[in-house]
A tleap script that builds the chain and sets N, CA, C and O, in Angstrom:
source leaprc.protein.ff14SB
mol = sequence {
  NMET PRO ARG SER GLU GLN THR ARG VAL ALA
  PHE VAL CYS VAL GLN ASN ALA GLY ARG SER
  GLN MET ALA THR ALA PHE ALA ARG ARG GLU
  ARG ASP GLU ARG GLY VAL GLY ASP GLU ILE
  ASP VAL VAL THR GLY GLY THR ASP PRO ALA
  ASP HIE VAL HIE ASP GLU VAL VAL GLU VAL
  MET SER GLU VAL GLY PHE GLU LEU ALA GLY
  ASN SER PRO ARG ALA ILE GLY GLU ASP GLU
  ILE MET ASP VAL ASP ILE VAL VAL THR MET
  GLY CYS SER ALA GLU GLY ILE CYS PRO THR
  THR TRP ARG GLY ASP ALA ARG ASP TRP ASP
  LEU ASP ASP PRO ASP GLY ARG PRO LEU ASP
  GLU VAL ARG ALA ILE ARG ASP ASP ILE GLU
  ARG ARG VAL VAL ALA LEU PHE ASP GLU LEU
  VAL GLY GLU CASP
}
set mol.1.N position { 163.348 179.083 130.082 }
set mol.1.CA position { 162.430 179.330 129.055 }
set mol.1.C position { 161.264 178.314 129.623 }
set mol.1.O position { 161.507 177.317 130.303 }
set mol.2.N position { 159.864 178.782 129.191 }
set mol.2.CA position { 158.641 177.644 129.714 }
set mol.2.C position { 158.975 176.684 128.856 }
set mol.2.O position { 159.660 176.882 127.852 }
set mol.3.N position { 158.433 175.407 129.264 }
set mol.3.CA position { 158.748 174.189 128.323 }
set mol.3.C position { 157.611 174.344 127.194 }
set mol.3.O position { 157.705 173.631 126.195 }
set mol.4.N position { 156.573 175.220 127.310 }
set mol.4.CA position { 155.842 175.219 125.860 }
set mol.4.C position { 156.439 176.060 124.963 }
set mol.4.O position { 155.878 176.307 123.896 }
set mol.5.N position { 157.640 176.598 125.284 }
set mol.5.CA position { 158.386 177.290 123.964 }
set mol.5.C position { 159.707 176.511 123.687 }
set mol.5.O position { 160.549 176.966 122.912 }
set mol.6.N position { 159.863 175.367 124.316 }
set mol.6.CA position { 160.782 174.506 123.996 }
set mol.6.C position { 160.586 173.366 122.470 }
set mol.6.O position { 159.683 172.531 122.416 }
set mol.7.N position { 161.036 173.454 121.978 }
set mol.7.CA position { 161.046 172.426 120.635 }
set mol.7.C position { 161.514 171.150 121.033 }
set mol.7.O position { 162.701 170.901 121.239 }
set mol.8.N position { 160.543 170.305 121.148 }
set mol.8.CA position { 160.768 168.631 121.737 }
set mol.8.C position { 160.593 167.998 120.340 }
set mol.8.O position { 159.781 168.040 119.416 }
set mol.9.N position { 161.889 167.322 120.678 }
set mol.9.CA position { 162.170 166.377 119.525 }
set mol.9.C position { 162.321 164.617 119.907 }
set mol.9.O position { 163.114 164.253 120.776 }
set mol.10.N position { 161.591 163.777 119.258 }
set mol.10.CA position { 161.732 162.370 120.012 }
set mol.10.C position { 162.058 161.638 118.671 }
set mol.10.O position { 161.614 161.828 117.540 }
set mol.11.N position { 162.941 160.771 119.131 }
set mol.11.CA position { 163.594 159.496 117.925 }
set mol.11.C position { 163.031 158.357 118.518 }
set mol.11.O position { 163.189 157.985 119.681 }
set mol.12.N position { 162.265 157.750 117.506 }
set mol.12.CA position { 161.458 156.507 118.041 }
set mol.12.C position { 161.982 155.619 116.766 }
set mol.12.O position { 162.391 155.944 115.651 }
set mol.13.N position { 161.776 154.237 117.475 }
set mol.13.CA position { 161.819 153.276 116.985 }
set mol.13.C position { 161.192 151.888 117.388 }
set mol.13.O position { 160.589 151.847 118.461 }
set mol.14.N position { 161.267 150.920 116.735 }
set mol.14.CA position { 160.596 149.433 117.482 }
set mol.14.C position { 161.170 149.165 118.920 }
set mol.14.O position { 160.447 149.051 119.910 }
set mol.15.N position { 162.416 149.084 118.937 }
set mol.15.CA position { 163.286 148.224 119.871 }
set mol.15.C position { 164.126 149.584 120.746 }
set mol.15.O position { 164.802 149.456 121.767 }
set mol.16.N position { 163.909 150.553 120.180 }
set mol.16.CA position { 164.945 151.721 120.859 }
set mol.16.C position { 165.974 151.140 121.516 }
set mol.16.O position { 166.056 151.158 122.745 }
set mol.17.N position { 166.966 150.496 120.623 }
set mol.17.CA position { 168.064 149.750 121.027 }
set mol.17.C position { 169.005 149.938 120.004 }
set mol.17.O position { 170.062 149.376 120.288 }
set mol.18.N position { 169.031 150.712 118.548 }
set mol.18.CA position { 170.049 150.886 117.907 }
set mol.18.C position { 169.908 152.561 117.347 }
set mol.18.O position { 170.477 153.568 117.770 }
set mol.19.N position { 168.942 152.397 116.264 }
set mol.19.CA position { 168.818 153.709 115.438 }
set mol.19.C position { 168.605 155.034 116.242 }
set mol.19.O position { 169.228 156.096 116.236 }
set mol.20.N position { 167.447 154.580 116.976 }
set mol.20.CA position { 167.100 155.824 117.709 }
set mol.20.C position { 168.012 155.995 118.997 }
set mol.20.O position { 167.901 157.108 119.512 }
set mol.21.N position { 168.776 155.238 119.541 }
set mol.21.CA position { 169.764 155.367 120.602 }
set mol.21.C position { 170.669 156.359 120.061 }
set mol.21.O position { 170.691 157.518 120.472 }
set mol.22.N position { 171.523 155.850 119.011 }
set mol.22.CA position { 172.352 156.560 118.125 }
set mol.22.C position { 171.969 158.091 117.848 }
set mol.22.O position { 172.683 159.021 118.222 }
set mol.23.N position { 170.668 158.267 117.097 }
set mol.23.CA position { 170.295 159.668 116.642 }
set mol.23.C position { 169.898 160.315 118.439 }
set mol.23.O position { 170.215 161.477 118.690 }
set mol.24.N position { 169.427 159.719 119.203 }
set mol.24.CA position { 169.516 160.863 120.513 }
set mol.24.C position { 170.939 161.141 121.083 }
set mol.24.O position { 171.128 162.214 121.656 }
set mol.25.N position { 171.952 160.238 120.959 }
set mol.25.CA position { 173.220 160.577 121.517 }
set mol.25.C position { 173.714 161.908 120.654 }
set mol.25.O position { 174.128 162.913 121.232 }
set mol.26.N position { 173.641 161.824 119.457 }
set mol.26.CA position { 173.946 162.513 118.538 }
set mol.26.C position { 173.318 164.227 118.593 }
set mol.26.O position { 173.909 165.286 118.381 }
set mol.27.N position { 171.805 163.931 118.990 }
set mol.27.CA position { 170.931 165.165 118.976 }
set mol.27.C position { 171.347 165.823 120.196 }
set mol.27.O position { 171.235 167.048 120.217 }
set mol.28.N position { 171.897 165.113 121.422 }
set mol.28.CA position { 171.912 165.479 122.884 }
set mol.28.C position { 173.437 166.284 122.686 }
set mol.28.O position { 173.732 167.236 123.409 }
set mol.29.N position { 174.240 165.834 121.748 }
set mol.29.CA position { 175.604 166.247 121.698 }
set mol.29.C position { 175.520 167.811 121.068 }
set mol.29.O position { 175.976 168.821 121.604 }
set mol.30.N position { 174.749 167.720 119.675 }
set mol.30.CA position { 174.517 169.038 119.143 }
set mol.30.C position { 173.818 169.893 120.151 }
set mol.30.O position { 174.446 170.872 120.554 }
set mol.31.N position { 172.612 169.678 120.625 }
set mol.31.CA position { 172.032 170.293 121.581 }
set mol.31.C position { 172.941 171.093 122.588 }
set mol.31.O position { 172.761 172.298 122.769 }
set mol.32.N position { 173.980 170.339 123.275 }
set mol.32.CA position { 174.865 171.016 124.213 }
set mol.32.C position { 175.849 171.577 123.479 }
set mol.32.O position { 176.256 172.646 123.932 }
set mol.33.N position { 176.377 171.179 122.453 }
set mol.33.CA position { 177.646 172.208 121.865 }
set mol.33.C position { 177.008 173.059 121.300 }
set mol.33.O position { 177.721 174.038 121.081 }
set mol.34.N position { 175.826 173.197 120.887 }
set mol.34.CA position { 175.398 174.653 120.120 }
set mol.34.C position { 174.682 175.265 121.355 }
set mol.34.O position { 174.075 176.219 120.866 }
set mol.35.N position { 174.447 175.244 122.546 }
set mol.35.CA position { 173.935 175.556 123.631 }
set mol.35.C position { 172.588 176.022 123.787 }
set mol.35.O position { 172.261 177.038 124.400 }
set mol.36.N position { 171.655 175.040 123.063 }
set mol.36.CA position { 170.499 175.230 122.995 }
set mol.36.C position { 169.667 174.620 123.758 }
set mol.36.O position { 168.503 174.499 123.373 }
set mol.37.N position { 170.083 174.091 125.031 }
set mol.37.CA position { 169.332 173.306 125.995 }
set mol.37.C position { 168.277 173.577 126.568 }
set mol.37.O position { 167.578 172.758 127.165 }
set mol.38.N position { 168.027 174.901 126.430 }
set mol.38.CA position { 166.916 175.774 127.058 }
set mol.38.C position { 165.692 175.587 125.961 }
set mol.38.O position { 164.503 175.411 126.231 }
set mol.39.N position { 166.307 175.674 124.639 }
set mol.39.CA position { 165.361 175.667 123.565 }
set mol.39.C position { 164.773 174.357 122.833 }
set mol.39.O position { 163.660 174.291 122.312 }
set mol.40.N position { 165.762 173.294 122.896 }
set mol.40.CA position { 165.484 171.807 122.486 }
set mol.40.C position { 165.416 170.779 123.482 }
set mol.40.O position { 166.307 170.666 124.324 }
set mol.41.N position { 164.354 169.971 123.441 }
set mol.41.CA position { 164.455 168.886 124.374 }
set mol.41.C position { 164.409 167.688 123.727 }
set mol.41.O position { 163.484 167.647 122.915 }
set mol.42.N position { 165.227 166.460 123.804 }
set mol.42.CA position { 165.298 165.396 123.042 }
set mol.42.C position { 165.019 164.269 124.189 }
set mol.42.O position { 165.317 164.085 125.369 }
set mol.43.N position { 164.328 163.670 123.234 }
set mol.43.CA position { 163.450 162.158 123.873 }
set mol.43.C position { 163.551 161.029 122.871 }
set mol.43.O position { 163.549 161.118 121.643 }
set mol.44.N position { 163.648 159.850 123.700 }
set mol.44.CA position { 163.689 158.460 122.776 }
set mol.44.C position { 162.503 157.381 123.509 }
set mol.44.O position { 161.851 157.367 124.554 }
set mol.45.N position { 162.651 156.533 122.327 }
set mol.45.CA position { 161.552 155.404 123.061 }
set mol.45.C position { 161.503 154.773 121.898 }
set mol.45.O position { 161.915 155.152 120.802 }
set mol.46.N position { 160.771 153.409 122.318 }
set mol.46.CA position { 160.243 152.407 121.170 }
set mol.46.C position { 158.992 151.830 121.673 }
set mol.46.O position { 158.545 151.735 122.816 }
set mol.47.N position { 158.415 151.365 120.202 }
set mol.47.CA position { 156.962 150.635 120.474 }
set mol.47.C position { 157.129 149.668 121.035 }
set mol.47.O position { 156.099 149.237 121.552 }
set mol.48.N position { 158.351 148.850 121.249 }
set mol.48.CA position { 158.090 147.418 121.934 }
set mol.48.C position { 159.993 147.310 121.931 }
set mol.48.O position { 160.771 146.796 121.126 }
set mol.49.N position { 160.203 148.037 123.197 }
set mol.49.CA position { 161.723 148.033 123.631 }
set mol.49.C position { 162.138 146.699 123.747 }
set mol.49.O position { 161.474 145.790 124.244 }
set mol.50.N position { 163.439 146.608 123.195 }
set mol.50.CA position { 164.481 145.809 123.480 }
set mol.50.C position { 164.878 145.406 125.035 }
set mol.50.O position { 164.422 146.201 125.856 }
set mol.51.N position { 165.521 144.492 125.495 }
set mol.51.CA position { 166.464 144.581 126.770 }
set mol.51.C position { 167.726 145.149 127.072 }
set mol.51.O position { 168.311 145.381 128.130 }
set mol.52.N position { 168.019 145.328 125.779 }
set mol.52.CA position { 169.469 146.268 126.113 }
set mol.52.C position { 169.556 146.850 124.479 }
set mol.52.O position { 169.009 146.405 123.470 }
set mol.53.N position { 170.419 147.955 124.644 }
set mol.53.CA position { 171.121 148.233 123.514 }
set mol.53.C position { 171.724 147.358 122.635 }
set mol.53.O position { 172.326 146.478 123.251 }
set mol.54.N position { 171.807 147.243 121.302 }
set mol.54.CA position { 172.491 146.216 120.599 }
set mol.54.C position { 173.937 146.437 120.735 }
set mol.54.O position { 174.384 147.581 120.819 }
set mol.55.N position { 174.786 145.259 120.763 }
set mol.55.CA position { 176.059 145.100 121.268 }
set mol.55.C position { 176.665 145.968 119.968 }
set mol.55.O position { 177.455 146.876 120.225 }
set mol.56.N position { 176.350 145.733 118.756 }
set mol.56.CA position { 177.165 146.443 117.589 }
set mol.56.C position { 176.962 147.835 117.584 }
set mol.56.O position { 177.801 148.468 116.943 }
set mol.57.N position { 175.787 148.680 118.305 }
set mol.57.CA position { 175.693 149.825 118.165 }
set mol.57.C position { 176.543 150.550 119.295 }
set mol.57.O position { 177.048 151.666 119.175 }
set mol.58.N position { 176.623 149.658 120.509 }
set mol.58.CA position { 177.448 150.064 121.760 }
set mol.58.C position { 178.880 150.287 121.042 }
set mol.58.O position { 179.513 151.339 121.136 }
set mol.59.N position { 179.270 149.245 120.372 }
set mol.59.CA position { 180.681 149.218 119.983 }
set mol.59.C position { 180.806 150.448 118.756 }
set mol.59.O position { 181.736 151.249 118.854 }
set mol.60.N position { 179.972 150.545 117.767 }
set mol.60.CA position { 180.329 151.575 117.003 }
set mol.60.C position { 180.335 153.136 117.517 }
set mol.60.O position { 181.119 154.052 117.266 }
set mol.61.N position { 179.139 153.082 118.346 }
set mol.61.CA position { 179.476 154.322 119.176 }
set mol.61.C position { 180.301 154.899 119.923 }
set mol.61.O position { 180.526 156.101 120.059 }
set mol.62.N position { 180.935 153.654 120.604 }
set mol.62.CA position { 182.128 153.944 121.698 }
set mol.62.C position { 183.117 154.483 120.561 }
set mol.62.O position { 183.649 155.546 120.882 }
set mol.63.N position { 183.377 154.133 119.668 }
set mol.63.CA position { 184.596 154.475 118.595 }
set mol.63.C position { 184.381 156.219 118.116 }
set mol.63.O position { 185.199 156.781 117.389 }
set mol.64.N position { 183.337 156.801 118.585 }
set mol.64.CA position { 182.882 158.068 118.434 }
set mol.64.C position { 182.817 158.713 119.716 }
set mol.64.O position { 182.325 159.837 119.807 }
set mol.65.N position { 183.185 158.214 120.527 }
set mol.65.CA position { 182.931 158.768 122.215 }
set mol.65.C position { 181.786 158.688 122.768 }
set mol.65.O position { 181.597 159.587 123.588 }
set mol.66.N position { 180.760 157.806 122.616 }
set mol.66.CA position { 179.616 157.436 123.289 }
set mol.66.C position { 179.535 156.318 123.771 }
set mol.66.O position { 179.666 155.257 123.159 }
set mol.67.N position { 179.266 156.495 125.140 }
set mol.67.CA position { 179.069 155.250 125.739 }
set mol.67.C position { 177.467 155.097 126.084 }
set mol.67.O position { 176.791 155.820 126.816 }
set mol.68.N position { 177.054 153.904 125.315 }
set mol.68.CA position { 175.526 153.410 125.340 }
set mol.68.C position { 175.428 152.103 125.806 }
set mol.68.O position { 174.515 151.439 125.316 }
set mol.69.N position { 176.185 151.537 126.681 }
set mol.69.CA position { 176.052 150.450 127.106 }
set mol.69.C position { 175.226 150.376 128.502 }
set mol.69.O position { 174.613 149.355 128.817 }
set mol.70.N position { 175.248 151.177 129.061 }
set mol.70.CA position { 174.519 151.557 130.037 }
set mol.70.C position { 173.075 152.108 130.110 }
set mol.70.O position { 172.372 152.204 131.116 }
set mol.71.N position { 172.744 152.491 128.686 }
set mol.71.CA position { 171.613 153.111 128.307 }
set mol.71.C position { 170.386 151.837 128.299 }
set mol.71.O position { 170.649 150.641 128.174 }
set mol.72.N position { 169.254 152.316 128.434 }
set mol.72.CA position { 168.143 150.999 128.680 }
set mol.72.C position { 166.950 151.521 127.615 }
set mol.72.O position { 166.424 152.620 127.441 }
set mol.73.N position { 166.806 150.419 127.088 }
set mol.73.CA position { 165.703 150.973 125.777 }
set mol.73.C position { 164.428 151.269 126.686 }
set mol.73.O position { 164.359 150.903 127.860 }
set mol.74.N position { 163.416 151.977 126.012 }
set mol.74.CA position { 162.418 152.650 126.924 }
set mol.74.C position { 161.031 152.835 125.986 }
set mol.74.O position { 161.112 153.371 124.881 }
set mol.75.N position { 160.023 152.450 126.408 }
set mol.75.CA position { 158.702 152.593 125.604 }
set mol.75.C position { 158.443 153.986 125.677 }
set mol.75.O position { 158.627 154.668 126.685 }
set mol.76.N position { 157.908 154.491 124.329 }
set mol.76.CA position { 157.020 155.844 124.456 }
set mol.76.C position { 155.605 155.520 123.978 }
set mol.76.O position { 155.184 154.535 123.373 }
set mol.77.N position { 154.955 156.680 124.439 }
set mol.77.CA position { 153.597 156.144 124.299 }
set mol.77.C position { 152.971 157.261 123.832 }
set mol.77.O position { 153.570 158.322 123.655 }
set mol.78.N position { 151.660 157.080 123.594 }
set mol.78.CA position { 150.742 158.402 122.830 }
set mol.78.C position { 150.998 159.810 123.966 }
set mol.78.O position { 151.469 160.912 123.687 }
set mol.79.N position { 150.621 159.424 124.973 }
set mol.79.CA position { 150.834 160.381 126.052 }
set mol.79.C position { 151.932 161.457 125.702 }
set mol.79.O position { 151.789 162.661 125.491 }
set mol.80.N position { 153.031 160.706 125.701 }
set mol.80.CA position { 154.348 161.354 125.802 }
set mol.80.C position { 154.352 162.281 124.404 }
set mol.80.O position { 154.531 163.499 124.420 }
set mol.81.N position { 154.104 161.426 123.098 }
set mol.81.CA position { 154.154 161.906 122.051 }
set mol.81.C position { 153.314 162.841 121.718 }
set mol.81.O position { 153.326 163.226 120.549 }
set mol.82.N position { 152.449 163.385 122.603 }
set mol.82.CA position { 151.211 164.717 122.628 }
set mol.82.C position { 152.124 165.836 122.909 }
set mol.82.O position { 151.965 166.907 122.323 }
set mol.83.N position { 153.055 165.667 123.752 }
set mol.83.CA position { 154.021 167.036 123.823 }
set mol.83.C position { 155.013 167.019 123.071 }
set mol.83.O position { 155.842 167.850 123.442 }
set mol.84.N position { 155.407 166.296 121.925 }
set mol.84.CA position { 156.556 166.325 121.202 }
set mol.84.C position { 156.462 167.037 119.862 }
set mol.84.O position { 155.798 166.396 119.047 }
set mol.85.N position { 156.950 168.193 119.413 }
set mol.85.CA position { 156.717 168.761 117.946 }
set mol.85.C position { 157.322 168.048 116.984 }
set mol.85.O position { 156.669 167.979 115.943 }
set mol.86.N position { 158.511 167.413 116.990 }
set mol.86.CA position { 158.468 166.472 115.815 }
set mol.86.C position { 158.932 165.275 116.253 }
set mol.86.O position { 159.812 165.153 117.105 }
set mol.87.N position { 158.244 164.185 115.572 }
set mol.87.CA position { 158.810 162.756 115.918 }
set mol.87.C position { 159.660 162.197 114.890 }
set mol.87.O position { 158.994 162.019 113.870 }
set mol.88.N position { 160.750 161.883 114.767 }
set mol.88.CA position { 161.656 161.288 113.641 }
set mol.88.C position { 161.460 159.763 114.173 }
set mol.88.O position { 161.767 159.403 115.310 }
set mol.89.N position { 160.975 159.039 113.308 }
set mol.89.CA position { 161.003 157.545 113.303 }
set mol.89.C position { 162.172 157.214 112.302 }
set mol.89.O position { 162.478 157.935 111.353 }
set mol.90.N position { 162.749 156.097 112.618 }
set mol.90.CA position { 164.076 155.462 111.786 }
set mol.90.C position { 163.688 154.572 110.851 }
set mol.90.O position { 164.665 154.047 110.318 }
set mol.91.N position { 162.453 154.121 110.362 }
set mol.91.CA position { 162.309 153.264 109.351 }
set mol.91.C position { 161.041 152.677 109.540 }
set mol.91.O position { 160.650 151.831 108.735 }
set mol.92.N position { 160.213 153.084 110.692 }
set mol.92.CA position { 158.815 152.465 110.708 }
set mol.92.C position { 157.856 153.978 110.767 }
set mol.92.O position { 158.077 155.097 111.230 }
set mol.93.N position { 157.059 153.539 110.264 }
set mol.93.CA position { 156.030 154.593 110.205 }
set mol.93.C position { 155.276 155.367 111.272 }
set mol.93.O position { 154.579 154.593 111.929 }
set mol.94.N position { 155.177 156.605 111.663 }
set mol.94.CA position { 154.685 157.309 112.656 }
set mol.94.C position { 153.165 156.762 113.132 }
set mol.94.O position { 152.750 156.800 114.290 }
set mol.95.N position { 152.504 156.293 112.072 }
set mol.95.CA position { 151.269 155.827 112.181 }
set mol.95.C position { 151.256 154.661 113.236 }
set mol.95.O position { 152.099 153.765 113.194 }
set mol.96.N position { 150.264 154.712 114.182 }
set mol.96.CA position { 150.405 154.016 115.334 }
set mol.96.C position { 151.133 154.515 116.644 }
set mol.96.O position { 150.942 154.127 117.796 }
set mol.97.N position { 151.970 155.425 116.204 }
set mol.97.CA position { 152.854 155.901 117.516 }
set mol.97.C position { 152.227 157.348 117.807 }
set mol.97.O position { 152.082 157.692 118.981 }
set mol.98.N position { 151.842 158.221 116.737 }
set mol.98.CA position { 151.292 159.365 116.926 }
set mol.98.C position { 149.802 159.449 116.920 }
set mol.98.O position { 149.158 158.993 115.975 }
set mol.99.N position { 149.257 159.996 117.910 }
set mol.99.CA position { 147.699 159.667 118.214 }
set mol.99.C position { 147.120 160.781 116.905 }
set mol.99.O position { 147.812 161.698 116.465 }
set mol.100.N position { 145.774 160.470 116.448 }
set mol.100.CA position { 145.296 161.327 115.441 }
set mol.100.C position { 144.937 162.541 115.811 }
set mol.100.O position { 144.653 163.304 114.887 }
set mol.101.N position { 144.859 162.983 116.985 }
set mol.101.CA position { 144.932 164.394 117.429 }
set mol.101.C position { 146.101 164.975 117.667 }
set mol.101.O position { 146.040 166.075 118.215 }
set mol.102.N position { 147.321 164.478 117.369 }
set mol.102.CA position { 148.552 165.097 117.468 }
set mol.102.C position { 148.769 165.967 116.199 }
set mol.102.O position { 148.316 165.502 115.153 }
set mol.103.N position { 149.434 167.233 116.149 }
set mol.103.CA position { 149.530 168.062 115.331 }
set mol.103.C position { 150.857 168.353 114.833 }
set mol.103.O position { 151.034 169.293 114.058 }
set mol.104.N position { 151.779 167.627 115.217 }
set mol.104.CA position { 153.215 167.743 114.821 }
set mol.104.C position { 153.595 167.289 113.829 }
set mol.104.O position { 152.852 166.670 113.068 }
set mol.105.N position { 155.034 167.524 113.579 }
set mol.105.CA position { 155.813 167.213 112.500 }
set mol.105.C position { 156.365 165.969 112.552 }
set mol.105.O position { 157.384 165.888 113.239 }
set mol.106.N position { 155.906 164.786 111.917 }
set mol.106.CA position { 156.317 163.689 111.834 }
set mol.106.C position { 157.274 163.031 110.476 }
set mol.106.O position { 156.696 162.848 109.404 }
set mol.107.N position { 158.698 162.714 110.612 }
set mol.107.CA position { 159.468 162.506 109.551 }
set mol.107.C position { 159.763 160.941 109.937 }
set mol.107.O position { 159.804 160.491 111.082 }
set mol.108.N position { 159.960 160.216 108.719 }
set mol.108.CA position { 160.737 159.145 108.948 }
set mol.108.C position { 161.786 158.882 108.061 }
set mol.108.O position { 161.571 158.954 106.851 }
set mol.109.N position { 162.959 158.569 108.519 }
set mol.109.CA position { 164.445 158.515 107.986 }
set mol.109.C position { 164.750 157.109 107.215 }
set mol.109.O position { 165.819 156.897 106.643 }
set mol.110.N position { 163.796 156.283 107.267 }
set mol.110.CA position { 163.999 154.885 106.653 }
set mol.110.C position { 165.337 154.389 106.580 }
set mol.110.O position { 165.879 154.032 105.534 }
set mol.111.N position { 165.863 154.375 107.731 }
set mol.111.CA position { 167.304 153.680 107.913 }
set mol.111.C position { 167.367 152.305 107.932 }
set mol.111.O position { 166.291 151.777 108.212 }
set mol.112.N position { 168.267 151.574 107.727 }
set mol.112.CA position { 168.269 150.013 107.942 }
set mol.112.C position { 168.493 149.756 109.361 }
set mol.112.O position { 169.166 150.512 110.062 }
set mol.113.N position { 168.014 148.845 109.726 }
set mol.113.CA position { 168.212 148.305 111.183 }
set mol.113.C position { 169.645 147.879 111.485 }
set mol.113.O position { 170.149 147.241 110.561 }
set mol.114.N position { 170.436 148.073 112.558 }
set mol.114.CA position { 171.562 147.786 112.685 }
set mol.114.C position { 171.757 146.456 113.242 }
set mol.114.O position { 172.815 145.851 113.075 }
set mol.115.N position { 170.640 145.912 113.989 }
set mol.115.CA position { 170.655 144.806 114.770 }
set mol.115.C position { 171.487 143.717 113.788 }
set mol.115.O position { 171.274 143.571 112.585 }
set mol.116.N position { 172.454 143.010 114.562 }
set mol.116.CA position { 173.119 141.819 113.730 }
set mol.116.C position { 173.568 141.988 112.424 }
set mol.116.O position { 173.604 140.970 111.733 }
set mol.117.N position { 173.997 143.275 111.818 }
set mol.117.CA position { 174.714 143.471 110.944 }
set mol.117.C position { 176.206 143.509 111.284 }
set mol.117.O position { 176.651 143.453 112.430 }
set mol.118.N position { 177.040 143.626 109.998 }
set mol.118.CA position { 178.155 143.740 110.325 }
set mol.118.C position { 178.664 144.803 110.443 }
set mol.118.O position { 178.082 145.685 109.811 }
set mol.119.N position { 179.971 145.271 111.284 }
set mol.119.CA position { 180.527 146.399 111.847 }
set mol.119.C position { 180.485 147.566 110.897 }
set mol.119.O position { 179.941 148.636 111.169 }
set mol.120.N position { 181.089 147.292 109.772 }
set mol.120.CA position { 180.950 148.010 108.847 }
set mol.120.C position { 179.741 148.895 108.137 }
set mol.120.O position { 179.746 150.017 107.632 }
set mol.121.N position { 178.817 148.009 108.299 }
set mol.121.CA position { 177.383 148.530 107.779 }
set mol.121.C position { 176.963 149.393 108.962 }
set mol.121.O position { 176.534 150.530 108.763 }
set mol.122.N position { 177.098 148.780 110.443 }
set mol.122.CA position { 176.609 149.731 111.455 }
set mol.122.C position { 177.270 151.007 111.374 }
set mol.122.O position { 176.603 151.966 111.760 }
set mol.123.N position { 178.520 151.243 110.926 }
set mol.123.CA position { 179.082 152.366 111.275 }
set mol.123.C position { 178.668 153.244 109.849 }
set mol.123.O position { 178.786 154.469 109.884 }
set mol.124.N position { 178.213 152.619 108.682 }
set mol.124.CA position { 177.716 153.669 107.832 }
set mol.124.C position { 176.163 154.121 108.066 }
set mol.124.O position { 175.716 155.121 107.505 }
set mol.125.N position { 175.454 153.390 108.851 }
set mol.125.CA position { 174.198 153.744 109.352 }
set mol.125.C position { 174.641 154.963 110.655 }
set mol.125.O position { 174.277 156.138 110.708 }
set mol.126.N position { 175.317 154.397 111.389 }
set mol.126.CA position { 175.757 155.350 112.317 }
set mol.126.C position { 176.148 157.010 111.718 }
set mol.126.O position { 175.730 158.026 112.273 }
set mol.127.N position { 176.775 157.006 110.841 }
set mol.127.CA position { 177.533 158.036 109.926 }
set mol.127.C position { 176.338 158.895 109.457 }
set mol.127.O position { 176.216 160.108 109.630 }
set mol.128.N position { 175.417 158.004 108.791 }
set mol.128.CA position { 174.110 158.624 108.371 }
set mol.128.C position { 173.477 159.206 109.252 }
set mol.128.O position { 173.204 160.397 109.104 }
set mol.129.N position { 173.136 158.593 110.248 }
set mol.129.CA position { 172.140 159.377 111.197 }
set mol.129.C position { 173.023 160.735 111.885 }
set mol.129.O position { 172.449 161.802 112.103 }
set mol.130.N position { 174.303 160.549 112.147 }
set mol.130.CA position { 174.984 161.761 112.385 }
set mol.130.C position { 174.614 162.868 111.768 }
set mol.130.O position { 174.123 163.863 112.299 }
set mol.131.N position { 174.954 162.625 110.130 }
set mol.131.CA position { 174.584 163.583 109.232 }
set mol.131.C position { 173.215 164.140 109.232 }
set mol.131.O position { 172.960 165.312 108.955 }
set mol.132.N position { 172.193 163.080 109.615 }
set mol.132.CA position { 170.883 163.765 109.800 }
set mol.132.C position { 170.690 164.510 110.665 }
set mol.132.O position { 169.931 165.436 110.378 }
set mol.133.N position { 171.191 164.479 111.926 }
set mol.133.CA position { 170.945 164.818 113.083 }
set mol.133.C position { 171.269 166.183 112.692 }
set mol.133.O position { 170.463 167.082 112.456 }
set mol.134.N position { 172.660 166.241 112.646 }
set mol.134.CA position { 173.165 167.709 112.285 }
set mol.134.C position { 172.406 168.652 111.441 }
set mol.134.O position { 172.249 169.855 111.650 }
set mol.135.N position { 171.937 167.914 110.416 }
set mol.135.CA position { 170.991 168.602 109.575 }
set mol.135.C position { 169.788 169.307 110.056 }
set mol.135.O position { 169.373 170.430 109.769 }
set mol.136.N position { 169.263 168.299 110.947 }
set mol.136.CA position { 168.049 168.648 111.449 }
set mol.136.C position { 168.430 169.850 112.543 }
set mol.136.O position { 167.528 170.685 112.606 }
set mol.137.N position { 169.437 170.093 113.318 }
set mol.137.CA position { 169.453 171.186 113.998 }
set mol.137.C position { 170.236 172.394 113.392 }
set mol.137.O position { 170.368 173.497 113.922 }
set mol.138.N position { 170.717 172.001 112.221 }
set mol.138.CA position { 170.908 173.282 111.392 }
set mol.138.C position { 169.530 173.725 110.928 }
set mol.138.O position { 169.479 174.901 110.568 }
set mol.139.N position { 168.490 173.080 110.869 }
set mol.139.CA position { 167.306 173.423 110.350 }
set mol.139.C position { 166.557 173.875 111.704 }
set mol.139.O position { 165.595 174.628 111.552 }
set mol.140.N position { 166.813 173.591 112.670 }
set mol.140.CA position { 165.883 174.000 113.969 }
set mol.140.C position { 166.725 175.426 114.284 }
set mol.140.O position { 166.141 176.497 114.451 }
set mol.141.N position { 168.199 175.270 114.338 }
set mol.141.CA position { 168.559 176.671 115.226 }
set mol.141.C position { 169.549 177.386 114.166 }
set mol.141.O position { 169.999 178.492 114.467 }
set mol.142.N position { 169.786 176.986 113.338 }
set mol.142.CA position { 170.611 177.679 112.386 }
set mol.142.C position { 172.094 177.070 112.108 }
set mol.142.O position { 172.412 176.034 112.691 }
set mol.143.N position { 172.810 177.573 111.407 }
set mol.143.CA position { 174.112 176.850 111.415 }
set mol.143.C position { 174.924 177.727 112.304 }
set mol.143.O position { 174.590 178.892 112.521 }
set mol.144.N position { 175.980 177.184 112.816 }
set mol.144.CA position { 176.824 178.173 113.761 }
set mol.144.C position { 177.889 178.707 112.638 }
set mol.144.O position { 178.758 179.521 112.949 }
savepdb mol mol.pdb
quit
């Protein structure tokens, strides 16, 4: 399928070291399990990336089978956003991320930042993100 027919979803937060990393991991799992890799592309980034994924995020994601320790937070800019259909921010506005000429769907999930929080709180954030990602994929490709 040509790229123009793919739905591109970006998970964006400031540091790209917590919430957006978790959302991306769950989204890639959903994409693969549903067999829609040709239909949905998942990207992630931050407006001011951290040096590494937050330790508490690495720990709680490993509990559910994801290895994020080797992931590197990355920047995402306006040029990359222009090719995205849906931008999901994690608790920060898409204003300043999405250029004024962008015509995509911007959503803000308004999630707490897991950085420095106790593991039980990070687990709750993780589980909330997982539910939201599953619901997003149900919306995009339908329930199995």
